[in-house]
C-alpha positions as semicolon CSV with decimal commas, in nm:
position;residue;x (nm);y (nm);z (nm)
1;M;-1,156;4,011;-0,433
2;K;-1,414;3,806;-0,235
3;V;-1,393;3,520;-0,483
4;K;-1,014;3,528;-0,476
5;Y;-1,019;3,524;-0,096
6;L;-1,262;3,231;-0,090
7;S;-1,043;3,039;-0,335
8;L;-0,740;3,086;-0,112
9;L;-0,939;2,987;0,195
10;L;-1,073;2,667;0,037
11;T;-0,727;2,575;-0,089
12;G;-0,593;2,612;0,263
13;L;-0,870;2,398;0,409
14;I;-0,812;2,121;0,155
15;F;-0,437;2,126;0,218
16;S;-0,477;2,118;0,595
17;S;-0,716;1,821;0,573
18;C;-0,436;1,615;0,415
19;E;-0,182;1,677;0,689
20;K;-0,276;1,398;0,934
21;G;-0,479;1,080;0,967
22;I;-0,793;1,076;0,757
23;Q;-0,806;1,252;0,424
24;N;-1,116;1,155;0,230
25;S;-1,265;1,388;-0,030
26;E;-1,500;1,179;-0,240
27;N;-1,675;1,464;-0,416
28;P;-1,551;1,806;-0,305
29;G;-1,692;1,961;-0,620
30;S;-2,042;1,912;-0,477
31;Q;-1,995;2,174;-0,204
32;Q;-2,275;2,428;-0,187
33;L;-2,125;2,730;-0,358
34;T;-2,282;3,016;-0,543
35;A;-2,303;2,998;-0,922
36;K;-2,039;3,266;-0,951
37;T;-1,805;3,083;-0,713
38;K;-1,851;2,752;-0,896
39;S;-1,749;2,912;-1,221
40;D;-1,438;3,064;-1,066
41;I;-1,313;2,782;-0,843
42;S;-1,213;2,435;-0,961
43;I;-1,161;2,172;-0,690
44;A;-1,023;1,833;-0,794
45;A;-1,122;1,518;-0,605
46;V;-0,838;1,376;-0,398
47;G;-0,777;1,027;-0,273
48;V;-0,791;0,884;0,078
49;T;-0,455;0,906;0,251
50;L;-0,306;0,749;0,561
51;N;-0,011;0,937;0,709
52;A;0,179;0,866;1,030
53;D;0,132;1,141;1,287
54;G;0,380;1,043;1,557
55;P;0,426;0,769;1,817
56;G;0,121;0,634;1,999
57;N;-0,228;0,515;1,899
58;T;-0,097;0,375;1,571
59;Y;-0,355;0,099;1,540
60;S;-0,638;0,344;1,606
61;L;-0,505;0,576;1,337
62;I;-0,489;0,293;1,082
63;N;-0,843;0,181;1,165
64;S;-0,980;0,535;1,150
65;V;-0,876;0,561;0,786
66;L;-0,904;0,208;0,647
67;G;-1,205;0,100;0,856
68;G;-1,284;-0,184;1,094
69;T;-0,975;-0,362;1,226
70;A;-0,743;-0,294;0,934
71;Y;-0,420;-0,438;1,077
72;E;-0,306;-0,801;1,088
73;V;-0,026;-0,852;1,341
74;P;0,127;-1,130;1,557
75;D;0,077;-0,937;1,882
76;C;-0,138;-1,221;2,024
77;G;0,169;-1,442;2,064
78;H;0,450;-1,188;2,082
79;A;0,311;-0,914;2,303
80;Q;0,428;-0,590;2,148
81;N;0,297;-0,352;1,883
82;H;0,436;-0,471;1,550
83;I;0,338;-0,149;1,373
84;S;0,470;0,172;1,524
85;E;0,554;0,528;1,422
86;V;0,885;0,714;1,428
87;F;1,024;1,036;1,289
88;D;1,229;0,974;0,974
89;S;1,513;1,220;0,918
90;V;1,536;1,149;0,544
91;L;1,171;1,221;0,464
92;N;1,158;1,477;0,748
93;T;0,823;1,342;0,865
94;N;0,670;1,068;1,077
95;V;0,652;0,723;0,917
96;F;0,520;0,377;0,997
97;V;0,754;0,093;1,099
98;F;0,639;-0,265;1,031
99;S;0,834;-0,524;1,234
100;A;0,886;-0,899;1,198
101;H;1,089;-1,117;1,436
102;V;1,214;-1,453;1,311
103;A;1,199;-1,650;1,639
104;L;0,897;-1,484;1,798
105;D;0,631;-1,402;1,537
106;D;0,372;-1,605;1,348
107;D;0,058;-1,537;1,146
108;R;-0,185;-1,405;1,409
109;C;-0,158;-1,722;1,620
110;Q;-0,320;-1,910;1,330
111;A;-0,017;-2,042;1,140
112;T;0,339;-2,095;1,259
113;D;0,506;-2,150;0,921
114;R;0,476;-1,782;0,826
115;Q;0,472;-1,431;0,972
116;R;0,235;-1,146;0,898
117;T;0,249;-0,776;0,987
118;E;0,018;-0,606;0,736
119;I;-0,248;-0,342;0,692
120;K;-0,537;-0,377;0,451
121;T;-0,871;-0,268;0,323
122;Y;-1,141;-0,533;0,352
123;G;-1,515;-0,589;0,391
124;S;-1,554;-0,339;0,675
125;S;-1,368;-0,065;0,489
126;P;-1,551;0,229;0,329
127;A;-1,685;0,160;-0,021
128;N;-1,442;0,404;-0,181
129;L;-1,149;0,194;-0,057
130;K;-1,272;-0,126;-0,222
131;A;-1,228;-0,177;-0,597
132;S;-1,522;-0,300;-0,802
133;N;-1,514;-0,478;-1,137
134;G;-1,429;-0,232;-1,416
135;E;-1,308;0,037;-1,176
136;T;-0,972;0,214;-1,203
137;V;-0,783;0,272;-0,879
138;T;-0,448;0,436;-0,809
139;Y;-0,241;0,323;-0,510
140;R;0,053;0,537;-0,406
141;W;0,294;0,490;-0,117
142;K;0,657;0,498;-0,005
143;F;0,864;0,226;0,157
144;K;1,221;0,162;0,268
145;I;1,392;-0,170;0,336
146;D;1,707;-0,164;0,546
147;A;2,053;-0,177;0,389
148;G;2,100;-0,520;0,547
149;F;1,754;-0,654;0,453
150;K;1,735;-1,033;0,414
151;A;1,484;-1,196;0,180
152;S;1,372;-1,559;0,173
153;S;1,402;-1,799;-0,119
154;S;1,039;-1,866;-0,035
155;F;0,800;-1,568;-0,019
156;T;0,845;-1,228;0,147
157;H;0,563;-1,004;0,022
158;L;0,574;-0,629;0,086
159;H;0,253;-0,558;-0,106
160;Q;-0,042;-0,762;-0,225
161;I;-0,355;-0,704;-0,432
162;K;-0,618;-0,962;-0,340
163;A;-0,982;-1,051;-0,395
164;G;-1,178;-0,935;-0,094
165;D;-1,422;-1,224;-0,077
166;G;-1,544;-1,526;-0,271
167;D;-1,400;-1,876;-0,300
168;D;-1,067;-1,759;-0,447
169;A;-0,972;-1,487;-0,199
170;G;-0,662;-1,667;-0,075
171;A;-0,414;-1,629;-0,359
172;P;-0,307;-1,273;-0,443
173;L;-0,351;-1,119;-0,788
174;I;-0,034;-0,908;-0,760
175;T;0,261;-0,911;-0,520
176;I;0,581;-0,712;-0,478
177;T;0,825;-0,970;-0,347
178;P;1,195;-0,953;-0,255
179;R;1,360;-1,290;-0,323
180;Y;1,682;-1,441;-0,190
181;G;1,957;-1,514;-0,440
182;A;2,289;-1,680;-0,366
183;N;2,610;-1,472;-0,377
184;N;2,430;-1,138;-0,336
185;T;2,199;-1,185;-0,632
186;D;1,878;-1,097;-0,446
187;K;1,593;-0,978;-0,669
188;M;1,276;-0,772;-0,644
189;E;0,994;-0,949;-0,823
190;L;0,658;-0,827;-0,948
191;I;0,436;-1,136;-0,955
192;H;0,097;-1,183;-1,120
193;V;-0,137;-1,474;-1,038
194;N;-0,426;-1,535;-1,279
195;S;-0,765;-1,690;-1,210
196;S;-0,631;-2,037;-1,292
197;G;-0,364;-2,005;-1,025
198;T;-0,075;-1,964;-1,267
199;S;0,196;-1,745;-1,116
200;T;0,413;-1,535;-1,347
201;K;0,706;-1,314;-1,252
202;V;0,622;-1,033;-1,492
203;K;0,919;-0,818;-1,389
204;I;1,243;-0,901;-1,205
205;V;1,507;-0,644;-1,108
206;N;1,806;-0,638;-0,874
207;L;1,718;-0,582;-0,510
208;A;2,041;-0,400;-0,421
209;P;1,928;-0,049;-0,533
210;F;1,626;-0,075;-0,302
211;K;1,830;-0,147;0,009
212;G;1,869;0,150;0,240
213;N;1,671;0,382;0,010
214;W;1,326;0,532;0,029
215;V;1,127;0,452;-0,285
216;E;0,788;0,571;-0,406
217;V;0,538;0,341;-0,574
218;I;0,258;0,450;-0,807
219;E;0,036;0,160;-0,907
220;T;-0,271;0,210;-1,129
221;I;-0,510;-0,079;-1,188
222;K;-0,825;-0,115;-1,394
223;F;-0,983;-0,419;-1,234
224;G;-1,139;-0,685;-1,454
225;S;-1,074;-1,018;-1,621
226;S;-0,912;-0,819;-1,904
227;G;-0,778;-0,538;-1,691
228;T;-0,490;-0,297;-1,721
229;Y;-0,195;-0,258;-1,488
230;N;0,077;0,006;-1,454
231;I;0,342;0,040;-1,186
232;A;0,645;0,263;-1,137
233;I;0,887;0,243;-0,844
234;N;1,135;0,529;-0,820
235;K;1,396;0,636;-0,567
236;V;1,272;0,931;-0,364
237;S;1,616;1,094;-0,348
238;D;1,673;1,143;-0,721
239;G;1,377;0,990;-0,910
240;T;1,581;0,699;-1,049
241;S;1,354;0,428;-1,189
242;L;1,405;0,096;-1,008
243;L;1,111;-0,101;-1,151
244;S;0,838;-0,033;-1,405
245;Y;0,584;-0,251;-1,579
246;S;0,269;-0,203;-1,786
247;S;0,008;-0,435;-1,934
248;S;-0,308;-0,346;-2,128
249;N;-0,466;-0,692;-2,099
250;I;-0,416;-0,880;-1,773
251;D;-0,643;-1,093;-1,554
252;L;-0,719;-0,881;-1,246
253;W;-1,043;-1,024;-1,114
254;R;-1,167;-1,338;-0,943
255;S;-1,492;-1,522;-1,010
256;G;-1,729;-1,482;-0,716
257;T;-1,565;-1,180;-0,560
258;T;-1,746;-0,851;-0,507
259;F;-1,436;-0,634;-0,459
260;C;-1,055;-0,631;-0,465
261;R;-0,825;-0,468;-0,212
262;P;-0,464;-0,381;-0,128
263;K;-0,239;-0,499;0,154
264;W;0,096;-0,358;0,269
265;G;0,356;-0,477;0,518
266;I;0,570;-0,787;0,579
267;Y;0,421;-1,127;0,498
268;R;0,693;-1,391;0,485
269;S;0,746;-1,765;0,494
270;L;0,946;-1,937;0,766
271;N;1,043;-2,228;0,540
272;N;1,400;-2,095;0,534
273;P;1,449;-1,912;0,866
274;S;1,829;-1,920;0,837
275;Q;1,800;-1,682;0,540
276;L;1,605;-1,428;0,746
277;R;1,666;-1,183;1,026
278;D;1,449;-0,955;1,237
279;E;1,331;-0,679;1,004
280;D;1,188;-0,329;1,028
281;V;1,039;-0,203;0,701
282;R;0,933;0,162;0,687
283;F;0,622;0,280;0,504
284;A;0,480;0,630;0,450
285;N;0,214;0,832;0,269
286;F;-0,039;0,567;0,171
287;C;-0,303;0,685;-0,076
288;I;-0,600;0,520;-0,250
289;A;-0,772;0,714;-0,527
290;E;-1,064;0,579;-0,728
291;G;-1,164;0,689;-1,076
292;S;-1,067;1,048;-1,151
293;A;-0,949;1,121;-0,798
294;T;-0,576;1,180;-0,756
295;C;-0,308;1,100;-0,500
296;Q;-0,130;1,424;-0,419
């Protein structure tokens, strides 16, 4: 009975630690338990999650999980918080809202031909949020673009995988990119960029099923010059597959880098501002899980 009670107690503690803000269990199996308890209780490692917890202190919440200053926003020129939190009635939980305003925003007062509202892991992030060469990492999250979302014929990235440092840290390795198409033929593109700078649209699907719907993304990457890549994007409401792609041999590393990292948000060109409008994109339930850890 004591062992059973302890198992229930530990399960409750693990569950409650995933409810808000920081959830980071790198090696829960190393807890100091008796030999008998260790043989009776199995605790799986879980990933690091970032969940909205309600309006206010959003930037502090993001930094507390991802480390350092983990947001990149145009607040310096357009004085408002471009990442906020609201309650979402569809998911029945708090979510993040990433905002971009065509006439008012830029890229952190550094470039005026583009706009950036993103979160990231980077050099100041904890080690278990930065992917090393040969490491397998799972990224899991939800997002929702509005039913009236407008994409550019240039770039509008909602997700990027990038080298974290080195001489080739500018170009992404992977992007998820909505793309404008005339006569309501907008697409969602999965783009890969190799070490030579060659960009390939490895998967293209219609954008229409994404509009107005929450979707969940599960992306699993083994980083390396001959890496592996798997992604599935499904509607939350009914599990319908909207995009999937898999490769067992794909260039997912950059010479000179020491780690790779994810970014999420709105990063878009202003080359075609007439194609765009002010946008709010919702994100929820970010998770990063290295190795055998899981995103629950």
